[in-house]
N, C-alpha and C positions, 0 to 999 in steps of 0.2 A: 614602674620601670618600663613595662610593656607599652603603657599609654605614651610615656615620654619618647620611647623609641619610635612609636608610630608617628607621633607629631614631628619628630626630627626627620623621619623618612619623607613625610608629606612636605615638610619645609624644603628639603633638598630637591624633591621632585618639582615643587613650585619654582624654585630658583632656576633649575635647569630649563623648565618650560619657558620662563621669562627670558632667559638668555637665548634660547632657541628662537623665540618670537622676535627678539631684537635682531638676531642675525638674519632671519628671513626678511625683515623689513629693510635692513641695510642692503641685502642682495637685490631686492626688487627695485631699488632706486638707483642702480648703477647707470652711470652715464655712458653713452656709446659714441657721442660726437667727438671727433678729434680733428686735428689740423689736416687740411688738405690744400695743396697748392692749386688744384683745379678749381677755377672759378665757375665752372658749369656753363660758360658761354663761349667756349673756344679759346679762352685766355687762361693764363696761370699767373700766380704771384709767388715770388721767392720769399722765403726759402722753400725748397721742395719738401723738406721735413723741418718742422720747427723744434727739433731736438737734435742733439749732437750726432753728427755722422761725419767724422773728420777724415782727411786724406782720401777723398773718394777716387776710385779708379773704375772707369766704365768701358765696356767693350760691347760689340754687337756680334751675335752668333745666330745665323738664320734670321728668323723674324723677331728675335728678342734682343733687348739690351740687358746687360748684367752689370751689377754694381756691388762693390764691397768697400770696406773702410776700416780704419783703426779702431781697436777695442781695448787696448792697453791691458790692465790687470783684470778686467771683467771676464767672467766665464759663464756660458760658452762664448767663444770669440769668432771674429771674422764672419759677420752676417753676409749672406748672398741673397740679393734681391733681383727681381727681373721686371721688365716693363716693355710695352710696345710703343709708348709715346714719350718716355723720359720724364713724365710728370706723375703718372699713377703707377705705383710699384707694389709688388707682392713679395712677401718673404718666402724663401725656399728652404734655407738651411743655414746652419753654422758650420764652418769648415773645421772647427776644433771644439770639442765638447769640454775638455779640460787640458790645460797645458801645465803639467806638474813637473817642473824642472828643478825642484829643490824645496827645502822647508819654508823659505820665505814666500813661495807661491801659495802656501797653505796658511800663511800668517803665523808661522812657528819661528820664533826668534828673529823676526824681521818682517818686512813687507816688500811688495813690488809696486807700490804706488808710483805712478808716473813712468812705469816700465811695462814690460810685457810685450804684447803684439802691436806693432805699429807700421805705418807706411807700406801697405800691401801693394803688390803689383799683380793685377788680374789679367790673365792671358788664356787663349784657347788655341790649340794646335793639334791637328790630326785626331780629332775626336776626344781630346782630353782638356779639361779645365785645370789651370794652374793658378795657385796663389803663392807668390813669394813674399815673405814677410820678415821684418827684422824683429829680434828679441834681444833686449839689453843683456850684455854679458854672455851672449851665446852666438853661435853661428846663425846665418840666415836659414829660416825654416821654409820648407816646401810642402804645400798641400795640394793633392791632386784628386780628381774625380772625373768619371766619364759622364755622370749625371749631376747637374748642379744641385739637385736635391740631396746628393750624397748617395752612399757613404764616401767620406773623404779619407784619404790615406796621408800619413805624415812622415816626413823624413827631414834630415838636417844636412845642410851644405857643409863643406869643409872651410868655408870662408864666411866672414861677416861683411856684407856689402851694404853700407849705410844708404838708406833711401834708394834702393835699386829699382830699376825698371828693366824689363826683359823684352827682347825683340826676337821673334822667330822669323828669320829672313827667308827670302824666296828660294835660296840655294840650299836650304836645309841646315845652315849654320845658325847658332843661337848666340846672342850677344847680351851683355848686361852693361848698363851705365849706372854709376853710383857716386856718392860723396857730395860735398858742398863746395860750390864756386869753381874749383879747378876741374872737378868731375873726372872720373876714370871710366875707361871702357875696356872690355876684354871679351874674348870668345869663351863660351862655356863648353865644357866637355859633354859627351853624348848623354851621360846620366844626370847632367845639370848640377852636379854636386861641387864642382870646382872650376876654376878658370884654366884654359889651355895655356901651358907654360909659354912665355915669350909673347903673349898677345896683349898684355896689359899696357895701356897707354894713358897718359894724362892729356885731356882734351883742351883745357882752357887755362889761361892765366887767371890768377885769383881775382884780378880786377876786370875781367872780361865782361862781367855783368850777369853771369849765370849763378843760380842758387842751388837748391836741393829739391827733394821731392820730384825726381825725374819721371817724365812720361815719354817713352821712346817709341817712335813710329817710323814706318816706311810708307810714304804716300806719293804715288805717281813717280816712283823711281828715286825720290829724294828721301834722305833721312832727317827726321826732326826730333829734337829734344825740347820738351817744355819743362820749366822749372819754376820754383817759388824762391824769390830772393827777398830776405828781410833786412838786408843791409841798407840803411837809410829808410826809404819809404817802401812799405810792403808792396810787392808787385809780382807779376809773372813775366818771365823772360823766355826767349826761345832761341834755338840754334838750328841751322840746317846745313846739309852738305850733300854732295853728289856721291861720296864714298862713306862707308860706315865708320871708318877711322878718321874721316875728315880730309882736309881742314874744314872747320865749321865757321860759318858766319853767324854772328850773334845779333839778335834784336833785343835790346834791353827792356822793352816794355810792350807786351801784347795785351796786358790788362793792368791797370794802375788807377788807384784813387777811388775805386768803387766800394764805398762802405754804406750806401743807402742813407747817408746822413746820420748814422748812428754815433752818438757821443761815446767816447771811451769812458768806461765805467770804473767802478772801484778796483783798486789794485793793492796787493800786499806790498807794504813798504817795510822791509826788514823782516826778521824772523822772531818768533815769540821766545820767551815772554817779554812784553805782551804783544798781541797782534796789533799792528798799526796799519790802517787802511788809508790809502790816498783817495781823495774824493774824485768823482767824475770830472773830466776836463774837456769841455767843448772846444777848446782852442787847439787840441792835438789833431793833426791831419794825417790821414792815410795809415794809421797804425793798425786799423782793423780790416784793411782793404782785401777784396777777394784775391785768393792766391791758392796755389797747389791744387792742380786738377788736370783733367785730360779732355780730349776732343773725340768726337765720333760722328760718322755720317749716317744719315737715314736712307731708307729705300727711295725716298722722294728726292734725294740729292742734296738735302739740307745738311749743314754742319752745325753742330751744337757742342758747347763746352760745359763741363761741370767743375766747379771749384768751391772753395770754402771761405766763409766769413768768420773771423774771430769776433763773435757776437757777445763779448763780455761773459758774465757768469753762466749763461745758458750753455756756453761752449761753442764749438765750431759747427756752422750750419752749411749744408750743401745748397748750392744755387745753380740754376740752369741759365746759360747764356747763349743767345744766337751768335754764331761765328761769322765774321766777315773776312773773306780772303782778299788781301790787297798786297800787290807786289810780291806775291808768293808767301805771305805770312798770314797765319790764322789769328786775327784779332778777336778778342772777346768784345762783343758789342755791335753796334749798328754803323752803317757807312758814314753817317754824319757825326758820329760820336764814338770813334774807335777807342777801345780800351775800357769803355764804361758799359756795364750791364744794366738794362732796364729791370726794375724790380717786378713789373708786370709786363707781359708781352703775350703774343699769340703762341698757342701750343704748337709743337712740331706737327707737320702734316703727316697723316697716316692714311692707309688705304681704307680703313674702317674707323669710325669714331670709337674711342676707348672709354669705357665707363670709369667713373670716379672710383678709385681704389686706394686703400692705405695699407701699409705692410703689417701693422700691428693693431691688436685690440689692447687698450691700455687699462681699462677697468677689469677687475677679476673677482669672480665670486668664489674661486677656489673649489668649485664643484667637480672639476675634472680630476683625473688621476695623474695628469702631467701638467707641468707649468706652461703657461702661455709663452711663446717664444720671445716676447719682449723682455721677460725677466732675465737678469744676469746676476750671478753671485759676485760678491766682492771678494776676489781671489778664489782659489779652488775650494769648493764646498767639502764639508765633512759628511760623507754619506752615512746614513743611519741616524743622524742627529737632526733630521728634518723629515717631514712627511705630509702628504696630502691624503693619506688613507687611515692613519691612526684615529683621526676624527674626521670622517667624511664631510666634505663641505667646508673644511678649514685648512689653512696652512699652519702646521705645528712646527715651532722652532724650539728645540731643546737648548737650554742655556749651557754654553761652554765657557771655560775660564778665559777672562780677558781683563786687561788693565783699564780699558776704556772702549767706547764705541769704535774708535779708530782701529783697534786690534781685534775686534769681535769677529770670530768665524761665523759663517753661515748667515751673513747679512744679505738679504735679497734686495736687489736694486733694479730700478729702471730709470732711463734718462728723463730728466725734467723737460717739460714742454712749455714753450712760450706762445704768445707774449705774456699771458697770465694763465695760471693753472692752480687748481685747488685739489691736492690729494687728501683723501679722507680714508682712514682705516678703522675698522672695528676690532678691538682687542679684548680677548677674554684672558684675564691674568689670575684667575682663581687658583691656578696650579703653580704659581711662582714660588720659589724657595728663597730663604734669606740670602741676600746678595745679588739676586736677579734684577736685571734692568731690561725692560722690553718696551718697544714703542715704534714711533715714526721719526725718521731723521731726514735731514737734508745733508747728504754726503758731499762734502766739499772741504776746502782747507782755507779758513776754519769752517767747522761744521756746527750744526745745532740739532737738538732733538727734543721731543716731548714724549713722555712715557710714564710707566708705573714702575716704582722701585719697591722691592720687598725687603724688610728688615725685621729685627726682633720687635720693633715698636709698631709694626703693622705695614700697611700699604700706603705709599706716598705717591702723589701725582707730581711729576717733576718736569722742569724745563731746564735745558743746559745750553748755554751760548759759549762756544769755545773761544770766540774773539775776546770776550771779557773774562773767560774762565769763571763764569758765574752760574750758580745753581739757584733756581727758584723752586721751593718745595712746599706743598700744602697737603693736608690730609686728603687721601683719595676719596672721592664721593661714592665710588663703586668699583668693583673689580672687573665689571664689563663696561667698556667706555669707548667713545668715539674720539679719535685724535685727528687733527686737521692742521694743514699748513697752507696759508694763502700766499702764493708766490707771484710777485709782479717783477718780471725780468726787464722791464723798462726802467723802473726805479730801483731795481735790484734789492728790494726789501721783501721780507717774508714775516708773516705773523702767525704764531702757533696758538691753537685753541683746543678746547675739549668740550664734550657734551655727554650727558648721561642718557639722553633720549633721542639723539640724532636730529634734533630740531633746533634747540637753543644752544649756541656755542659761546663759551666764555674764554676770552683771551688769557694766556698765561705768559708772563715775562714780557720783556720789551721786544720791539721789532728787531729782526735779525738782518744784518747786511750780508748779501751774497756777493762774493768777489771773484774776479778772474784770477787764476793762479796756475802755476806750472808744476805744482807738487804732485797732483794726481794726473795732470795733463788731460783732464776731462772737465766738462761742465758739471753743474749741480746734478745730483741724482737723488731721487726719492729712495729711501731704504727702510725696510722692515727688519728689526733686529731683536735679539734676546741674548744677553750674555750675563755671566756671573762674575762680579768684581772681587770675590773673596778667594780666587785662585782654586776653585773647585767646581765640578759640574753642579748644575742647579736643577730647577724644575723645567716647566715648559710653558710657552705662551701660544695661544691659538688666535690666529687672525682670520676672522670670518669673511671679510670682504675688503677689497681695495677699490676705491672709487675715485676716478680722476675727472673732474669737471673743468672744462675750458670755456672761458667767457668769449673768446674770439677765435673760433676754429677755421676762419676763412681769411682770404687775402685782403679783404676790405672790412674794417671794423664797422663802418657805416655803409649801407648799400648805396650804389650809385643812384642819384636822384633823377632818373630818366623821366622826361616829360614834365619836369617841374621847373619853375623859375627860381634861380638862385642868385645870390650876391656873393662875390669873392673879395676877401680882404687879405692882403699880404701881412703875415704875422710880424715881420720885422719893422715895416714902416707904418703899419696900421692903415695904409691907403688901399683903395680898391681901384677899379676902373669902370667906366660907363661910356655910353654913347651919347654925345652931346653935339647937336647940329650935324649929325652924320659923321662925326669923327670920334675916335677913341680918346678918352681923356682920363688921366690918372687923378684920383681925388676920392670923392665919396663913391662907395660901391654902388653900381647899378645892377638892374635885373637882367639876367640872360636865361633864355630857355635852354635846357639841356636836351640835346637831340641824340638819340641812340644811334651810334654808327657801328654797332655790333662789336663783339669780342672785347668788351670793356672800353670801347672808344666813344668819344662824344664830340659833338660840335656845339658851339656856344652862339646862340642866335639872339639878336635884339631887333625886333620888328622884322624887316625883310633882309637884314644884313647879318653876316657871320664873321666872327673873329677869324682872321686869316694870317698865316705865317709863310714867308718865303724861305728858301734854302739858307739864306744868310741870317735868318732869325728875326727879320723885320716884321712887325705886327701891324696889320691894317684891318680894314673891313672890306667885305666882298658881298655883292648881291648875287642871287641865284642859288642853285643847289650846292650843298657842300661837297667838296672833294678832298683830296689828300691834304692840301694846304689848310683846310678848315677843320682838320681832324686832330684830336688830342687823345693820347692814351691816359686814362684816368688812373693815377697811381697814388696810393697812400704810402707815406713813410712808415717805418716800423713803429713810430710813436703815434700814428694815426692822423697826421696832418695831410692835406691834399697837395699833390704836385701834378702838373699837366705837362706831358711831353708831346711836343709837336711831331707829327709824322712827316712834316716837310723838312725840318732841320735835325730831327732826332735829338733835340735839346729841349730844355725846360723853360716854360714861361716864368717870368719873374718881373717884379717891380724893383728896380735898383733903389736901395734905401737912401742913397746919396743924391742921385740925379732925378729920382722918381720917374725914370723912363721905363716904358713897357717893352720888353724884348723876349725872344725865345732863344737865348744863346747860352744858357747855363748847361754845363755837362751833367749836373746833378746836385742835389741839395748838400750844403755844407753842414757839418755837425752843429756849428754855433748859430746857424740860421742867418748869417750876415749877408747872404746873397739875395735874399728876398724871394726865394723859390717856394717856400711853404705858404700855403693859403688855408684860411678857414672859410667855410661857406655856410650860409643860412638859406633856408628854403623861402620861396615866395618873394624874394628880392626885397625883403623888409629888414 
């Protein structure tokens, strides 16, 4: 007996040692590269973040810009970021740690998916930062702080003002505008908790062209309201007046049609059971276009706008646009292409160059005693049922009762990252109890997960696809395992796999389709979970590391081929262009030298001649040194094809697939590629 006990003890020590060694191996391989919009050459590429940051509101206070956005049911909520150049951002705080307004906020007897905190209005006045935010079924919430790092205080208004925006006027009065299409305005009382009786007014007729998601400003003595209108084609509209109560003049479109050529992806078609997904539809126009955002002026006098793109299952992505003022209206885009935002452009001018910075570290070794700020709980967490200290170096999740992953408390999430990402988690499931299910999920509607399930029969490795309501179960090869999801947000497919050594991964189940939906009102999120499906508390799961690898963390998937000779082919027609007898001819692709014009810009040279564009978009050849007319912004589409935007016309080079004419007159790539704007290129002109 003594010898047996000794052998058992040695066996347990060996197993623990092996688990520890595996955990350390996983931690040492954590990826640190993540998406940055800064191209490192004075230019940037949208989106500013390649993970969901919806309903952005931006302000400038002193030397800094500040930004916040919608977080719905995720806790903590309302992130506050700051930047000096609108491209590189750092995280400061969350305005709310937990918003516990009832049992459904805690996943008790219901959920608040698609509800919670949304459409914030960020403002600064007399030394105080304010965030006004809507909460479904409640009055409008107010969060205040004298330091944007916090602490933040919280109180509730006596009114619910849908998609409000607040203006602190020069005379000390405070106003709010809110609602959809007709929009209301009222003066707020001194403590900002209610409207002043008798001041509420309807501003617009329903068909005037205004939308929702108001952004309210006073600029050079005039009052401006920006809004997002989804009636018909998604767009941004604006209104202006000399008096705060109007009358207001409406401009129906200051931004319209800019979707960077992205195809509308999978959509839910009806409700389960079963889930039915409509496939991607390249023929749909302007359903994803940039909308809902605000404008801000820099110290250098430039105006910039921030708005969001409905980018399919990844969620809503923030984009930065140069603003062109024309006839007193702030158009998103450039003078020759009003309303259209270039995906790549020069960064805002600053007094000092700003270093590349990202707001969050995405991989996590769980070695700290606090969670990294990127992590958010799915609903309000249950304190005492998760820990970073019970086993130092691991996130421990205790299993709480739940019918499914959808209702599981203490699921820890972070926003998925595009265009491609690969989350991998190491899971120690040795202490699961019967009924426990723990693993890695893609939180969406429908969702999918891979994990380990404990039952009386032992430990099973499982994959579940909610779309098909299909389980795949096999005997677990080990209780310590690596779980992975390979996510491609351009094709909107994910493939789950597992490994016992962290080197060789084995797929489990069929590919999972990720769809855009409005049930959670969020994009896909990675989630770590552990719940018990037998309606009782269970054991615990230890997650030793979370590693996020991104294949394309920069604005161009392929580096610009400076100083190389390339041949360009229009993907729609299969034709290229070349110089024949001193003239540009459409046909077989010819070789052009790529000349670096700085900040992501190029000139195309053949011999002593350069491809040249005039303001009308006519394309010719020119001898001599290249200037503005011979310069193009090198811009990749979201799916990696090349587009070239002329600095002379602010429009895109294309080969018309019908007439085979070469022009630079396109406002931007169409989702179906029918305009001939997208090019492929090969090096050395062969």
